[in-house]
GUFISE-274983 format. One line per field, with one value per atom (N, C-alpha, C): atom name; x, y, z. Coordinates in nm, 3 decimals, m for minus. Each point is the difference from the previous one (the first is absolute). Layout:
% residues N
atome CA;...
east X;...
north Y;...
up Z;...
This chain:
% residues 105
atome N;CA;C;N;CA;C;N;CA;C;N;CA;C;N;CA;C;N;CA;C;N;CA;C;N;CA;C;N;CA;C;N;CA;C;N;CA;C;N;CA;C;N;CA;C;N;CA;C;N;CA;C;N;CA;C;N;CA;C;N;CA;C;N;CA;C;N;CA;C;N;CA;C;N;CA;C;N;CA;C;N;CA;C;N;CA;C;N;CA;C;N;CA;C;N;CA;C;N;CA;C;N;CA;C;N;CA;C;N;CA;C;N;CA;C;N;CA;C;N;CA;C;N;CA;C;N;CA;C;N;CA;C;N;CA;C;N;CA;C;N;CA;C;N;CA;C;N;CA;C;N;CA;C;N;CA;C;N;CA;C;N;CA;C;N;CA;C;N;CA;C;N;CA;C;N;CA;C;N;CA;C;N;CA;C;N;CA;C;N;CA;C;N;CA;C;N;CA;C;N;CA;C;N;CA;C;N;CA;C;N;CA;C;N;CA;C;N;CA;C;N;CA;C;N;CA;C;N;CA;C;N;CA;C;N;CA;C;N;CA;C;N;CA;C;N;CA;C;N;CA;C;N;CA;C;N;CA;C;N;CA;C;N;CA;C;N;CA;C;N;CA;C;N;CA;C;N;CA;C;N;CA;C;N;CA;C;N;CA;C;N;CA;C;N;CA;C;N;CA;C;N;CA;C;N;CA;C;N;CA;C;N;CA;C;N;CA;C;N;CA;C;N;CA;C;N;CA;C;N;CA;C;N;CA;C;N;CA;C;N;CA;C;N;CA;C;N;CA;C;N;CA;C;N;CA;C;N;CA;C;N;CA;C;N;CA;C
east 9.029;0.135;0.011;m0.100;m0.002;m0.004;m0.086;m0.012;0.127;0.059;0.123;0.115;0.018;0.108;m0.022;m0.123;m0.029;0.023;m0.038;0.021;0.147;0.080;0.144;0.060;m0.038;0.054;m0.053;m0.121;m0.051;0.091;0.030;0.085;0.143;0.050;0.134;0.006;m0.097;m0.002;m0.017;m0.082;m0.022;0.129;0.067;0.125;0.110;0.007;0.101;m0.019;m0.124;m0.025;0.022;m0.034;0.022;0.148;0.081;0.144;0.066;m0.037;0.070;m0.077;m0.121;m0.080;m0.086;m0.094;m0.089;m0.089;m0.021;m0.081;m0.146;m0.049;m0.140;m0.027;0.103;m0.019;0.017;0.030;0.020;m0.119;m0.122;m0.116;m0.029;0.022;m0.025;0.097;0.128;0.099;m0.031;m0.042;m0.037;m0.120;m0.098;m0.119;0.032;0.088;0.040;0.075;0.090;0.073;m0.094;m0.093;m0.096;m0.090;m0.044;m0.087;0.075;0.125;0.078;0.021;0.034;0.021;m0.132;m0.108;m0.129;m0.050;0.011;m0.044;0.086;0.130;0.089;m0.031;m0.017;m0.031;m0.135;m0.100;m0.132;0.009;0.077;0.016;0.067;0.104;0.068;m0.095;m0.079;m0.093;m0.107;m0.053;m0.102;0.058;0.124;0.063;0.025;0.046;0.025;m0.129;m0.107;m0.130;m0.052;0.016;m0.043;0.077;0.132;0.083;m0.031;m0.019;m0.031;m0.134;m0.098;m0.129;0.009;0.079;0.019;0.071;0.102;0.072;m0.087;m0.096;m0.090;m0.114;m0.012;m0.104;m0.134;0.004;m0.122;0.010;m0.108;m0.002;0.008;0.092;0.010;m0.120;m0.074;m0.116;m0.126;m0.034;m0.130;0.008;0.118;0.023;m0.051;m0.018;m0.040;0.126;m0.014;0.116;0.052;0.129;0.063;0.080;0.003;0.076;0.142;0.096;0.141;0.060;0.072;0.064;0.148;0.081;0.144;0.048;0.084;0.062;0.150;0.061;0.145;0.078;0.117;0.082;0.051;0.006;0.053;0.152;0.065;0.146;0.055;0.093;0.064;m0.076;m0.120;m0.079;0.040;m0.016;0.030;m0.114;m0.122;m0.115;m0.001;m0.045;m0.015;m0.138;m0.018;m0.130;m0.094;m0.127;m0.102;m0.081;m0.045;m0.095;m0.118;m0.119;m0.117;m0.114;m0.085;m0.117;m0.122;m0.110;m0.125;m0.116;m0.087;m0.119;m0.123;m0.075;m0.120;m0.113;0.001;m0.109;0.006;0.117;0.007;0.084;0.066;0.077;0.142;0.052;0.137;0.097;0.095;0.107;0.132;0.094;0.134;0.102;0.111;0.109;0.130;0.086;0.130;0.105;0.106;0.106;0.081;0.039;0.087;0.144;0.088;0.142;0.054;0.078;0.059;0.149;0.051;0.142;0.070;0.092;0.072;0.146;0.056;0.142;0.084;0.127;0.089;0.050;m0.028;0.055;m0.074
north 11.777;m0.010;0.064;m0.027;0.056;0.153;0.055;0.146;0.061;m0.065;0.051;0.002;m0.110;m0.006;0.100;0.013;0.096;0.143;0.029;0.133;0.035;m0.096;0.023;0.028;m0.077;0.021;0.129;0.044;0.128;0.113;0.001;0.106;m0.010;m0.122;m0.016;0.054;m0.035;0.050;0.150;0.055;0.144;0.073;m0.050;0.064;m0.015;m0.115;m0.022;0.095;0.017;0.091;0.145;0.034;0.137;0.035;m0.099;0.025;0.005;m0.090;m0.012;0.050;0.045;0.045;0.118;0.035;0.112;m0.034;0.097;m0.022;m0.034;0.052;m0.022;m0.146;m0.074;m0.140;m0.096;0.052;m0.085;m0.087;0.057;m0.084;m0.103;0.035;m0.097;m0.117;0.031;m0.108;m0.086;0.062;m0.076;m0.088;0.052;m0.079;m0.118;0.021;m0.112;m0.107;0.040;m0.098;m0.075;0.072;m0.065;m0.097;0.039;m0.088;m0.125;0.016;m0.117;m0.096;0.051;m0.086;m0.064;0.077;m0.054;m0.110;0.021;m0.101;m0.125;0.016;m0.115;m0.082;0.067;m0.073;m0.068;0.065;m0.062;m0.124;0.009;m0.112;m0.118;0.027;m0.107;m0.067;0.079;m0.054;m0.086;0.046;m0.077;m0.131;0.003;m0.121;m0.101;0.050;m0.089;m0.061;0.078;m0.051;m0.106;0.024;m0.096;m0.132;0.009;m0.119;m0.076;0.073;m0.065;m0.073;0.057;m0.069;m0.125;0.005;m0.121;m0.109;0.038;m0.099;m0.058;0.078;m0.047;m0.086;m0.008;m0.082;0.070;0.135;0.080;0.084;0.006;0.079;0.149;0.075;0.143;0.082;m0.053;0.073;m0.021;m0.129;m0.030;m0.067;m0.025;m0.060;m0.144;m0.067;m0.141;m0.087;m0.125;m0.089;m0.019;m0.011;m0.005;m0.130;m0.058;m0.122;0.036;m0.074;0.025;m0.125;0.020;m0.110;0.030;m0.104;0.016;m0.107;0.041;m0.091;0.012;m0.104;0.003;m0.011;0.060;m0.012;m0.142;m0.045;m0.134;0.004;m0.102;m0.002;0.005;0.090;0.012;0.085;0.044;0.080;0.147;0.073;0.142;0.081;m0.051;0.072;m0.006;0.107;0.006;m0.051;m0.027;m0.042;0.118;m0.029;0.104;m0.014;0.112;0.004;0.080;m0.054;0.072;m0.006;0.101;0.012;0.020;m0.067;0.014;0.014;0.096;0.021;m0.043;m0.092;m0.048;0.103;0.087;0.097;0.114;0.065;0.119;m0.021;m0.114;m0.029;0.053;0.044;0.049;m0.114;0.026;m0.096;0.073;m0.046;0.058;m0.111;0.027;m0.097;0.070;m0.068;0.055;m0.106;0.035;m0.098;m0.023;m0.124;m0.034;0.004;0.036;m0.004;m0.136;m0.055;m0.132;0.019;m0.052;0.007;m0.106;0.045;m0.092;m0.003;m0.117;m0.009;0.029;0.031;0.043;m0.116;m0.122;m0.113;m0.023
up 12.082;m0.050;m0.138;m0.084;m0.135;0.005;0.084;0.010;0.058;0.098;0.060;m0.100;m0.072;m0.099;m0.112;m0.044;m0.107;0.049;0.124;0.055;0.012;0.046;0.011;m0.137;m0.099;m0.134;m0.063;0.037;m0.047;0.048;0.130;0.054;m0.053;m0.017;m0.057;m0.142;m0.084;m0.138;m0.005;0.090;0.003;0.040;0.102;0.045;m0.105;m0.064;m0.102;m0.118;m0.045;m0.111;0.043;0.124;0.047;0.006;0.030;0.010;m0.138;m0.090;m0.129;m0.121;0.019;m0.114;0.038;m0.085;0.032;0.119;0.089;0.119;m0.033;m0.110;m0.037;m0.035;m0.043;m0.037;0.117;0.118;0.118;0.034;0.012;0.031;m0.109;m0.126;m0.107;0.007;0.026;0.013;0.122;0.110;0.119;m0.024;m0.072;m0.031;m0.090;m0.098;m0.088;0.079;0.089;0.081;0.093;0.063;0.090;m0.075;m0.119;m0.079;m0.043;m0.043;m0.042;0.116;0.117;0.117;0.043;0.003;0.041;m0.092;m0.130;m0.097;0.010;0.016;0.012;0.125;0.114;0.124;m0.008;m0.061;m0.016;m0.089;m0.110;m0.091;0.070;0.076;0.074;0.100;0.071;0.098;m0.068;m0.112;m0.072;m0.053;m0.051;m0.051;0.113;0.116;0.113;0.054;0.005;0.045;m0.095;m0.130;m0.101;0.014;0.013;0.015;0.129;0.110;0.128;m0.004;m0.067;m0.008;m0.087;m0.107;m0.081;0.081;0.075;0.081;0.111;0.048;0.105;m0.056;m0.133;m0.061;m0.012;m0.002;m0.010;m0.126;m0.077;m0.122;0.034;m0.063;0.030;m0.052;m0.097;m0.055;0.082;0.026;0.059;0.137;0.052;0.132;0.012;m0.112;0.001;0.009;0.043;m0.001;m0.143;m0.012;m0.132;m0.011;m0.121;m0.024;m0.040;0.054;m0.028;m0.064;m0.110;m0.071;m0.014;0.014;m0.022;m0.095;m0.092;m0.095;0.019;0.049;0.027;m0.130;m0.006;m0.121;m0.015;m0.123;m0.024;0.001;0.051;0.001;m0.142;m0.023;m0.130;m0.100;0.033;m0.093;0.011;m0.109;0.002;0.061;m0.008;0.054;0.152;0.059;0.145;0.039;0.126;0.049;0.009;0.023;0.009;0.127;0.052;0.110;m0.052;0.013;m0.051;0.101;m0.008;0.086;m0.089;0.038;m0.075;0.100;m0.028;0.082;m0.081;0.055;m0.069;0.007;0.099;0.017;m0.099;m0.011;m0.085;m0.127;m0.013;m0.120;0.000;0.113;0.009;m0.030;m0.087;m0.030;m0.002;0.079;0.002;m0.002;m0.066;m0.011;0.031;0.075;0.038;m0.029;m0.073;m0.023;0.126;0.021;0.113;m0.047;0.088;m0.035;0.039;m0.086;0.025;0.021;0.110;0.026;m0.086;m0.080;m0.088;0.043;0.001;0.035;m0.122;0.023;m0.108;m0.086;0.035;m0.079;m0.128
Protein backbone atom coordinates (compact mmCIF):
# COMPACT_ATOMS: atom_id res chain seq x y z
CA UNK A 1 0.00 0.00 0.00
CA UNK A 2 2.85 2.35 0.90
CA UNK A 3 4.66 1.72 -2.39
CA UNK A 4 1.46 2.07 -4.42
CA UNK A 5 0.47 5.37 -2.80
CA UNK A 6 3.99 6.75 -3.14
CA UNK A 7 4.13 5.70 -6.79
CA UNK A 8 0.82 7.37 -7.58
CA UNK A 9 1.95 10.59 -5.93
CA UNK A 10 5.30 10.41 -7.76
CA UNK A 11 3.54 10.37 -11.14
CA UNK A 12 1.05 13.03 -10.04
CA UNK A 13 3.84 15.37 -8.88
CA UNK A 14 5.83 14.70 -12.05
CA UNK A 15 2.86 15.43 -14.32
CA UNK A 16 1.88 18.51 -12.33
CA UNK A 17 5.37 19.99 -12.56
CA UNK A 18 5.61 19.09 -16.27
CA UNK A 19 2.39 20.95 -16.96
CA UNK A 20 2.97 24.07 -14.82
CA UNK A 21 6.74 24.30 -14.50
CA UNK A 22 10.00 23.33 -16.16
CA UNK A 23 10.01 19.75 -17.48
CA UNK A 24 13.41 19.06 -15.93
CA UNK A 25 12.00 19.52 -12.41
CA UNK A 26 9.20 16.98 -12.93
CA UNK A 27 11.04 13.96 -11.46
CA UNK A 28 12.25 16.02 -8.48
CA UNK A 29 8.73 17.24 -7.71
CA UNK A 30 7.41 13.69 -8.08
CA UNK A 31 10.10 12.34 -5.77
CA UNK A 32 9.33 14.98 -3.12
CA UNK A 33 5.60 14.20 -3.27
CA UNK A 34 6.24 10.44 -3.09
CA UNK A 35 8.63 10.86 -0.14
CA UNK A 36 6.18 13.06 1.75
CA UNK A 37 3.32 10.58 1.26
CA UNK A 38 5.51 7.57 2.07
CA UNK A 39 6.88 9.08 5.28
CA UNK A 40 3.42 10.19 6.40
CA UNK A 41 1.86 6.76 5.80
CA UNK A 42 4.77 5.02 7.56
CA UNK A 43 4.45 7.36 10.55
CA UNK A 44 0.71 6.74 10.82
CA UNK A 45 1.24 2.97 10.64
CA UNK A 46 3.95 3.04 13.33
CA UNK A 47 1.77 5.18 15.62
CA UNK A 48 -1.22 2.87 15.18
CA UNK A 49 0.88 -0.23 15.86
CA UNK A 50 2.32 1.39 18.98
CA UNK A 51 -1.14 2.35 20.27
CA UNK A 52 -2.62 -1.09 19.49
CA UNK A 53 0.14 -2.88 21.37
CA UNK A 54 -0.37 -0.64 24.42
CA UNK A 55 -4.12 -1.30 24.36
CA UNK A 56 -3.46 -5.04 24.09
CA UNK A 57 -1.25 -4.93 27.20
CA UNK A 58 2.01 -5.69 25.37
CA UNK A 59 5.09 -3.47 25.49
CA UNK A 60 5.83 -2.02 22.03
CA UNK A 61 9.61 -2.16 22.69
CA UNK A 62 10.22 -5.59 24.21
CA UNK A 63 6.86 -7.44 23.84
CA UNK A 64 6.65 -8.10 27.59
CA UNK A 65 3.38 -7.72 29.51
CA UNK A 66 2.79 -4.12 30.49
CA UNK A 67 1.02 -2.61 33.52
CA UNK A 68 -1.84 -0.21 32.85
CA UNK A 69 -3.05 2.40 35.33
CA UNK A 70 -6.02 4.73 35.10
CA UNK A 71 -6.78 7.74 37.24
CA UNK A 72 -10.32 9.01 36.82
CA UNK A 73 -11.00 12.74 36.96
CA UNK A 74 -12.42 13.97 40.22
CA UNK A 75 -15.86 15.58 40.06
CA UNK A 76 -15.56 19.36 39.90
CA UNK A 77 -11.79 19.33 39.36
CA UNK A 78 -10.17 21.15 36.47
CA UNK A 79 -7.60 18.40 35.91
CA UNK A 80 -8.43 15.55 33.60
CA UNK A 81 -7.83 11.91 34.38
CA UNK A 82 -4.74 10.03 33.23
CA UNK A 83 -4.06 6.69 31.61
CA UNK A 84 -0.51 5.41 31.92
CA UNK A 85 1.47 2.34 30.93
CA UNK A 86 4.65 1.03 32.55
CA UNK A 87 6.90 -1.84 31.47
CA UNK A 88 8.99 -3.45 34.20
CA UNK A 89 11.29 -5.13 31.65
CA UNK A 90 12.54 -2.22 29.57
CA UNK A 91 11.40 0.80 31.60
CA UNK A 92 8.92 2.22 29.06
CA UNK A 93 6.58 4.77 30.64
CA UNK A 94 3.83 6.56 28.74
CA UNK A 95 1.00 8.75 29.95
CA UNK A 96 -2.08 9.91 28.07
CA UNK A 97 -4.60 12.44 29.37
CA UNK A 98 -8.21 11.35 29.39
CA UNK A 99 -10.92 13.67 28.21
CA UNK A 100 -13.65 14.33 30.70
CA UNK A 101 -17.12 15.18 29.51
CA UNK A 102 -18.31 18.22 31.40
CA UNK A 103 -21.86 19.45 31.43
CA UNK A 104 -22.67 23.09 30.73
CA UNK A 105 -24.13 23.80 34.19
